[in-house]
MARDOTI-548893 format. One record per residue (C-alpha): residue in three letters; x negated, y negated, z negated. Coordinates in steps of 0.02 Angstrom, whole numbers, plus 32768, in hexadecimal, padded with zeros to 4 digits. Layout:
<pts>
  residuo     X     Y     Z
      ALA     X     Y     Z
...
</pts>
This chain:
<pts>
  residuo     X     Y     Z
      UNK  A650  7F15  AFA5
      UNK  A665  7F65  B04E
      UNK  A708  7FBB  B01F
      UNK  A750  7F18  AFDB
      UNK  A725  7EBA  B07A
      UNK  A771  7F43  B0E4
      UNK  A810  7F41  B07D
      UNK  A81E  7E84  B08C
      UNK  A80B  7E8C  B149
      UNK  A891  7F12  B154
      UNK  A90B  7EA8  B0F3
      UNK  A8EE  7E15  B167
      UNK  A8FF  7E78  B208
      UNK  A994  7EE3  B1D7
      UNK  AA30  7E8D  B21E
      UNK  AA9C  7ED1  B191
      UNK  AA6A  7EF8  B0E0
      UNK  AABC  7F74  B06A
      UNK  AB4A  7EF9  B047
      UNK  AB74  7EDF  B0FE
      UNK  AB36  7E2C  B106
      UNK  AADB  7DFA  B1A5
      UNK  AA3F  7D8C  B1AA
      UNK  AAA6  7CF2  B1D0
      UNK  AB15  7D0C  B138
      UNK  ABAF  7D49  B197
      UNK  AC0A  7DD9  B144
      UNK  AC06  7E77  B1AF
      UNK  AC60  7F05  B154
      UNK  AC23  7FB2  B177
      UNK  ACCA  8007  B154
      UNK  AD35  8026  B1F2
      UNK  ADD1  8002  B18D
      UNK  AD8C  7F5B  B154
      UNK  AD5A  7F2D  B205
      UNK  AE08  7F5B  B244
      UNK  AE57  7EEE  B1BE
      UNK  ADE7  7E5B  B1EA
      UNK  AE0F  7E71  B2A3
      UNK  AEC9  7E71  B279
      UNK  AEB8  7DD1  B214
      UNK  AE59  7D81  B2A5
      UNK  AEEA  7DB2  B315
      UNK  AF66  7D61  B29D
      UNK  AF00  7CC3  B299
      UNK  AEF1  7CBD  B356
      UNK  AFAA  7CE0  B378
      UNK  B005  7C7C  B2F2
      UNK  AF8B  7C06  B29B
      UNK  AF0C  7BBE  B315
      UNK  AF64  7B3B  B380
      UNK  B00C  7B72  B338
      UNK  B05D  7AD0  B371
      UNK  B006  7AC7  B41A
      UNK  B076  7A8B  B4A7
      UNK  B0AB  7B22  B50F
      UNK  B14C  7AF6  B56C
      UNK  B1BC  7B82  B5A9
      UNK  B1AF  7B84  B668
      UNK  B245  7B81  B6D9
      UNK  B27C  7C1A  B739
      UNK  B210  7C3A  B7D1
      UNK  B250  7C42  B884
      UNK  B237  7CFE  B882
      UNK  B2B5  7D13  B7F5
      UNK  B348  7D84  B825
      UNK  B3C1  7D00  B7E3
      UNK  B37A  7C72  B84D
      UNK  B373  7CDD  B8EA
      UNK  B430  7CEA  B8E6
      UNK  B450  7C2F  B8D4
      UNK  B434  7B97  B943
      UNK  B435  7ADB  B935
      UNK  B45B  7A83  B893
      UNK  B497  7B22  B83E
      UNK  B3EA  7B6B  B85D
      UNK  B397  7AD5  B80A
      UNK  B406  7AE3  B771
      UNK  B3EF  7B9F  B764
      UNK  B333  7B87  B755
      UNK  B354  7B4A  B6A3
      UNK  B3B8  7BE5  B673
      UNK  B342  7C20  B5E9
      UNK  B33B  7B73  B59D
      UNK  B3F9  7B6D  B59B
      UNK  B406  7C16  B545
      UNK  B38E  7BE2  B4BC
      UNK  B3E8  7B3D  B49E
      UNK  B490  7B98  B49A
      UNK  B44E  7C11  B417
      UNK  B40F  7B80  B3AE
      UNK  B4B8  7B2A  B3B9
      UNK  B50E  7BC9  B37D
      UNK  B49D  7BCD  B2E5
      UNK  B4BE  7B15  B2C7
      UNK  B57A  7B2C  B2D4
      UNK  B56E  7BB8  B254
      UNK  B51B  7B40  B1D9
      UNK  B5A5  7ABF  B1F2
      UNK  B62D  7B39  B1BF
      UNK  B5E4  7B50  B111
      UNK  B632  7B01  B076
      UNK  B59C  7A97  B044
      UNK  B5E0  79F1  B07E
      UNK  B5D7  7988  B11B
      UNK  B52C  7935  B10F
      UNK  B4D9  79CF  B0C5
      UNK  B524  7A3E  B14B
      UNK  B4E2  79C7  B1D1
      UNK  B434  79CD  B185
      UNK  B434  7A8B  B17B
      UNK  B477  7A96  B22C
      UNK  B3E8  7A2B  B26C
      UNK  B36C  7A91  B207
      UNK  B3A3  7B35  B257
      UNK  B3AD  7AE6  B305
      UNK  B2FF  7A98  B301
      UNK  B295  7B39  B301
      UNK  B2FF  7B84  B38D
      UNK  B2E3  7AEC  B3FB
      UNK  B22B  7AE8  B3CC
      UNK  B213  7B94  B41A
      UNK  B226  7B3F  B4C3
      UNK  B186  7AD9  B4AD
      UNK  B122  7B1A  B416
      UNK  B14F  7BD2  B3FA
      UNK  B0D2  7BFE  B371
      UNK  B0FD  7B61  B30E
      UNK  B1B6  7B88  B31F
      UNK  B19D  7C28  B2B9
      UNK  B150  7BCA  B227
      UNK  B1D5  7B44  B231
      UNK  B25B  7BCB  B22D
      UNK  B217  7C11  B18A
      UNK  B20F  7B62  B140
      UNK  B2C0  7B35  B176
      UNK  B2FF  7BDC  B131
      UNK  B2B9  7BAD  B087
      UNK  B307  7AFF  B088
      UNK  B3B1  7B3F  B0BF
      UNK  B3AC  7BC8  B03A
      UNK  B384  7B49  AFB1
      UNK  B412  7AD9  AFEE
      UNK  B48F  7B5C  AFBA
      UNK  B514  7BB9  B01A
      UNK  B5B4  7C1C  B008
      UNK  B55F  7CAA  B065
      UNK  B53E  7D33  AFE3
      UNK  B49C  7D75  B02F
      UNK  B3EF  7D2C  B018
      UNK  B36A  7CED  B049
      UNK  B3B3  7CDB  B0F9
      UNK  B451  7C76  B0FC
      UNK  B4C1  7CA6  B190
      UNK  B489  7C16  B1FE
      UNK  B3D2  7C30  B1CF
      UNK  B3E5  7CEA  B1F5
      UNK  B41F  7CC6  B2A6
      UNK  B39D  7C3E  B2BE
      UNK  B30A  7CA7  B281
      UNK  B33F  7D3D  B2E9
      UNK  B347  7CCE  B383
      UNK  B29C  7C84  B35D
      UNK  B24F  7D32  B34A
      UNK  B29A  7D68  B3F0
      UNK  B268  7CD0  B456
      UNK  B1B8  7CC6  B40E
      UNK  B19E  7D80  B42B
      UNK  B1D6  7D6D  B4E0
      UNK  B163  7CD9  B4FA
      UNK  B0C8  7D23  B4A8
      UNK  B08C  7DD7  B499
      UNK  B0B9  7E77  B43B
      UNK  B031  7E5A  B3B9
      UNK  B07F  7DB3  B38C
      UNK  B129  7E07  B378
      UNK  B0DD  7E83  B2FD
      UNK  B08F  7DF8  B297
      UNK  B132  7D96  B290
      UNK  B190  7E2E  B254
      UNK  B110  7E50  B1CB
      UNK  B110  7D9B  B193
      UNK  B1CE  7D9B  B191
      UNK  B1CA  7E35  B121
      UNK  B14A  7DE3  B0AE
      UNK  B1B4  7D45  B0A7
      UNK  B24E  7DA7  B073
      UNK  B1EC  7E0B  AFF1
      UNK  B19F  7D6F  AFA3
      UNK  B245  7D13  AF94
      UNK  B2A2  7DA8  AF50
      UNK  B219  7DC9  AED1
      UNK  B1EC  7D1C  AE92
      UNK  B286  7CB0  AEB6
      UNK  B315  7D28  AE95
      UNK  B344  7CC3  ADFA
      UNK  B37E  7C35  AE69
      UNK  B402  7CA6  AEB7
      UNK  B43E  7D16  AE2C
      UNK  B4CF  7D83  AE60
      UNK  B4A2  7D78  AF19
      UNK  B479  7E0D  AF86
      UNK  B3E5  7E19  AFFA
      UNK  B3E7  7E18  B0B7
      UNK  B32D  7E34  B0CE
      UNK  B349  7EEB  B0FC
      UNK  B3CC  7EBC  B17D
      UNK  B358  7E38  B1C7
      UNK  B2C7  7EB2  B1D2
      UNK  B330  7F3A  B223
      UNK  B380  7ECA  B2A5
      UNK  B2DF  7E6D  B2CC
      UNK  B282  7F13  B2DB
      UNK  B2FB  7F4E  B361
      UNK  B2F5  7EA8  B3BB
      UNK  B237  7E9A  B3B7
      UNK  B225  7F4F  B3EC
      UNK  B293  7F2D  B483
      UNK  B22B  7E93  B4AD
      UNK  B18A  7EF7  B499
      UNK  B1CA  7F7C  B510
      UNK  B1F8  7EF3  B58C
      UNK  B149  7EAA  B57E
      UNK  B0FA  7F54  B596
      UNK  B164  7F77  B62F
      UNK  B13B  7ECF  B67D
      UNK  B082  7EE9  B65F
      UNK  B08C  7F96  B6AD
      UNK  B0E8  7F4F  B744
      UNK  B065  7EC8  B75A
      UNK  AFD9  7F48  B750
      UNK  B030  7FB9  B7CD
      UNK  B04E  7F27  B843
      UNK  AF99  7EF2  B836
      UNK  AF5F  7FA4  B854
      UNK  AFD2  7FB5  B8E9
      UNK  AF8E  7F13  B931
      UNK  AEDB  7F4F  B91C
      UNK  AF07  7FF8  B964
      UNK  AF5D  7FAA  B9FA
      UNK  AEC8  7F38  BA15
      UNK  AE4F  7FC9  BA0C
      UNK  AEBE  802F  BA80
      UNK  AEC0  7FA1  BAFE
      UNK  AE03  7F90  BAF4
      UNK  ADEB  804A  BB09
      UNK  AE61  804E  BB9E
      UNK  AE07  7FBB  BBEC
      UNK  AD5E  800E  BBD6
      UNK  ADA0  80AF  BC20
      UNK  ADE4  804E  BCB4
      UNK  AD3D  7FF8  BCCE
      UNK  ACE6  809F  BCC4
      UNK  AD5B  80E5  BD48
      UNK  AD38  804F  BDB8
      UNK  AC7D  8067  BD9F
      UNK  AC89  811E  BDD0
      UNK  ACED  80F8  BE6C
      UNK  AC7B  806B  BEA2
      UNK  ABE5  80DB  BE84
      UNK  AC2A  8156  BF03
      UNK  AC44  80C9  BF7F
      UNK  AB99  8079  BF66
      UNK  AB40  8121  BF5F
      UNK  AB8C  8150  C005
      UNK  AB4F  80B0  C058
      UNK  AAA2  80BD  C00A
      UNK  AA94  8171  C046
      UNK  AAC2  813A  C0F5
      UNK  AA3E  80B1  C0ED
      UNK  A9B9  812D  C0B6
      UNK  A9E6  81AC  C13D
      UNK  A9ED  8129  C1C6
      UNK  A947  80DF  C191
      UNK  A8F6  818C  C193
      UNK  A93F  81BB  C23D
      UNK  A923  8114  C295
      UNK  A86A  812C  C2C0
      UNK  A892  81D0  C31A
      UNK  A912  817B  C38B
      UNK  A894  8102  C3D3
      UNK  A803  813A  C440
      UNK  A758  80FA  C414
      UNK  A794  80AA  C374
      UNK  A71C  8020  C33C
      UNK  A6C7  804A  C298
      UNK  A708  7FAA  C24B
      UNK  A7BC  7FD8  C275
      UNK  A7A6  8089  C235
      UNK  A75C  8044  C194
      UNK  A7F2  7FCE  C181
      UNK  A86E  805C  C196
      UNK  A80F  80C3  C117
      UNK  A815  8034  C09B
      UNK  A8D1  8020  C0B7
      UNK  A8EB  80D9  C098
      UNK  A881  80D8  BFF8
      UNK  A8DF  8042  BFB4
      UNK  A987  808F  BFDD
      UNK  A95A  8133  BF86
      UNK  A916  80D3  BEEF
      UNK  A9B4  806A  BEE5
      UNK  AA20  8107  BEF1
      UNK  A9BC  8159  BE65
      UNK  A9CF  80C2  BDF3
      UNK  AA87  80B7  BE1B
      UNK  AAA3  816B  BDE6
      UNK  AA3C  8150  BD47
      UNK  AAA4  80B8  BD17
      UNK  AB47  8111  BD3A
      UNK  AB11  819F  BCC7
      UNK  AB2B  812A  BC34
      UNK  ABE5  8113  BC57
      UNK  AC0E  81BA  BCA7
      UNK  AC65  823A  BC3A
      UNK  AC19  82E4  BC23
      UNK  ACAC  833A  BC76
      UNK  ACAF  82C3  BD0B
      UNK  AC96  8316  BDB2
      UNK  AC6A  82B5  BE4E
      UNK  ACFB  82C7  BEC8
      UNK  ACD5  8329  BF64
      UNK  AD44  82BB  BFD1
      UNK  AD17  8204  BFEF
      UNK  AD70  817D  BF8E
      UNK  AE1A  814D  BFD9
      UNK  AE31  80B5  C049
      UNK  AEC7  805D  C093
      UNK  AEC7  80DF  C11E
      UNK  AF03  815B  C09A
      UNK  AF92  80EB  C062
      UNK  B014  8143  C0CD
      UNK  AFEF  81E8  C076
      UNK  B003  8192  BFCD
      UNK  B0AC  814A  C000
      UNK  B0E4  81F6  C03B
      UNK  B0BA  8241  BF91
      UNK  B118  81B5  BF39
      UNK  B1B1  81D1  BFA6
      UNK  B1AF  8289  BF77
      UNK  B1B2  8252  BEC0
      UNK  B258  81F8  BEE0
      UNK  B222  8144  BF03
      UNK  B262  80EE  BF9F
      UNK  B1D0  8088  BFE1
      UNK  B1A5  8034  C085
      UNK  B104  7FEA  C0C6
      UNK  B0F4  7F43  C120
      UNK  B051  7F0E  C172
      UNK  B02E  7E60  C1B7
      UNK  AF95  7E1A  C20D
      UNK  AF0E  7E70  C270
      UNK  AEE4  7F15  C21D
      UNK  AE28  7F2A  C20E
      UNK  ADAB  7F8A  C1A8
      UNK  AD7E  7F34  C105
      UNK  ACF1  7F56  C08B
      UNK  AD0F  7FFD  C039
      UNK  AD11  7FB1  BF8A
      UNK  AD9F  7F3C  BFBE
      UNK  AE02  7FC8  C010
      UNK  ADE9  8039  BF79
      UNK  AE25  7FB2  BF00
      UNK  AEBB  7F8A  BF6D
      UNK  AEE8  8043  BF75
      UNK  AEDC  8057  BEB8
      UNK  AF44  7FBA  BE99
      UNK  AFCF  7FFA  BF0A
      UNK  AFC4  80A5  BEB7
      UNK  AFD3  805D  BE07
      UNK  B060  7FE6  BE37
      UNK  B0C7  8073  BE81
      UNK  B0A4  80E0  BDE9
      UNK  B0E6  8055  BD79
      UNK  B183  804B  BDE4
      UNK  B1A0  8106  BDD0
      UNK  B189  80F9  BD13
      UNK  B1E5  8058  BCEC
      UNK  B267  8047  BD77
      UNK  B29E  80F6  BDAE
      UNK  B30D  80F4  BE47
      UNK  B2D2  8048  BE81
      UNK  B29E  8019  BF32
      UNK  B1EC  7FDB  BF4D
      UNK  B190  7F81  BFD6
      UNK  B0D5  7F80  BFF5
      UNK  B097  7EED  C05B
      UNK  AFE7  7EDF  C0A2
      UNK  AFB2  7E39  C0EC
      UNK  AF0F  7E32  C14E
      UNK  AED8  7D7C  C152
      UNK  AE38  7D26  C184
      UNK  ADF1  7D19  C0D5
      UNK  AE22  7DC2  C08E
      UNK  AEB3  7E35  C068
      UNK  AF59  7E11  C016
      UNK  AFB5  7E9D  BFBB
      UNK  B067  7E8E  BF79
      UNK  B0CA  7F17  BF27
      UNK  B17C  7EEA  BEF4
      UNK  B207  7F59  BEB3
      UNK  B2BD  7F3B  BE8A
      UNK  B317  7F67  BDE8
      UNK  B325  801E  BDB9
      UNK  B3C8  8078  BDDE
      UNK  B3BD  80E2  BD40
      UNK  B3BE  8068  BCAB
      UNK  B3BC  80F7  BC2E
      UNK  B315  8131  BC73
      UNK  B2C8  8085  BC83
      UNK  B23A  8068  BC09
      UNK  B229  7FB3  BBD7
      UNK  B185  7F88  BB81
      UNK  B158  7ED9  BB45
      UNK  B0B7  7E89  BB7C
      UNK  B03D  7EBF  BC02
      UNK  B01E  7F78  BC16
      UNK  AF77  7FCE  BC28
      UNK  AF97  7FEC  BCE2
      UNK  AFA1  7F32  BD03
      UNK  AF02  7F19  BC9E
      UNK  AEAA  7F95  BD10
      UNK  AEE9  7F38  BDAA
      UNK  AEA7  7E94  BD66
      UNK  ADFD  7EE2  BD47
      UNK  ADF1  7F14  BDFE
      UNK  AE2B  7E6A  BE3A
      UNK  ADB2  7E0C  BDC8
      UNK  AD24  7E7B  BE03
      UNK  AD44  7E42  BEB6
      UNK  AD61  7D8A  BE86
      UNK  AE15  7D98  BEBD
      UNK  AEBB  7D57  BE7B
      UNK  AF4F  7DB3  BE31
      UNK  AFFD  7D81  BDFA
      UNK  B083  7DED  BDAC
      UNK  B131  7DCF  BD6D
      UNK  B1E9  7DFA  BD74
      UNK  B24F  7DD1  BE0F
      UNK  B2F7  7D79  BE13
      UNK  B356  7E1B  BE33
      UNK  B30C  7E71  BD9A
      UNK  B27C  7EC9  BDF1
      UNK  B1C1  7EAF  BDE4
      UNK  B13A  7E6B  BE57
      UNK  B07D  7E80  BE5F
      UNK  B023  7E0C  BED8
      UNK  AF67  7E15  BEF5
      UNK  AEEC  7DBF  BF68
      UNK  AE41  7E0C  BF81
      UNK  ADC5  7D9A  BFD8
      UNK  AD4C  7DE2  C058
      UNK  ACA8  7D87  C071
      UNK  AC34  7D94  C105
      UNK  AC6D  7DA8  C1B6
      UNK  AD24  7DBD  C185
      UNK  AD2C  7D09  C14F
      UNK  ACCC  7CC0  C1E1
</pts>
């Protein structure tokens, strides 16, 4: 009794029994070959049976088409229908072939329309056009012909080959394989079971299969190449995006390191001044001494936390520079180095020169440095001007260069480079404004305004 119960439970819980039938009655073959065959039949049903006559119009040529890029105006509008025109022209050739047969006027017209219809149908219902082509081939073959090959009469041969080509282009390689196999089965069936209707005729099934195999293979290669190009383009886009993100993060890390050196210097000065202040005043009140001690402790704590935070973004091989971060006072030395590299550059200063916050001066220095580096890379031999404008609310920086004198060395790159992205990061950090763009004479301009709060704007 126990063994019977256990056996019954096993049969109910086993998803597949010995015959490969699941609990819900669906057939699930265990054989890999059988599963592969069923998957292939599902592919046939999906590609050529389900929604075979669904409306899928052939789109016009896109604006990125090489043909349309060469044309303008009304010719461009007409050229957008180029593929439609080629298909219609092929259908008309097949139709004209049917008219030249010796069947008679009305019968020739009917056969011509029958071979034209599936070709035109490929423009709107590609899968259905294949089935219609097989049907029209049968009707035209039964109608009789002076063409001594069968089952494809000459016009039907051209029509069916066009249908196979257009449908293969509009669908996928798997569909092309199914159409070729069905075409072979069609020819075999008619040659085997209906040969009595065309005694004395030869067969053109072999010719159809050979030609269509070459055509469909070429279309399949085209599909594969297009898919590979799309995948490569997508991968390049992702790679470029990741590269931009990585460069941006590296630039932000560099800015964080530089600002750490600036802030750490000021915090160290605060701590030292707070520690030394009580010794500079005789008979320092205890309250004042306590206040200075608190200031020093807070400054040291802030400096410790700042170094701990920077450790997250600092590379292992990064070494703190021994010299202080550059300021606008070091700009003349930078311009001298650039001149030695072959760039003719001059500096123009307007307004009352004054000392600005070190973060502002550091950012202005780096912006000028990067702008001049871009000039050396992208416009060799050009002349450049660096303008500094000290105004009440901040600092204006403008770096402009003319066109390069060595066109063969000029490197033109579309879009915004990583150097400009780094500049923008510095400007955004200081709540400033930045504009870039080409000048009328073919050069380039970078204009930045860095606001200065506090006493500079009073």
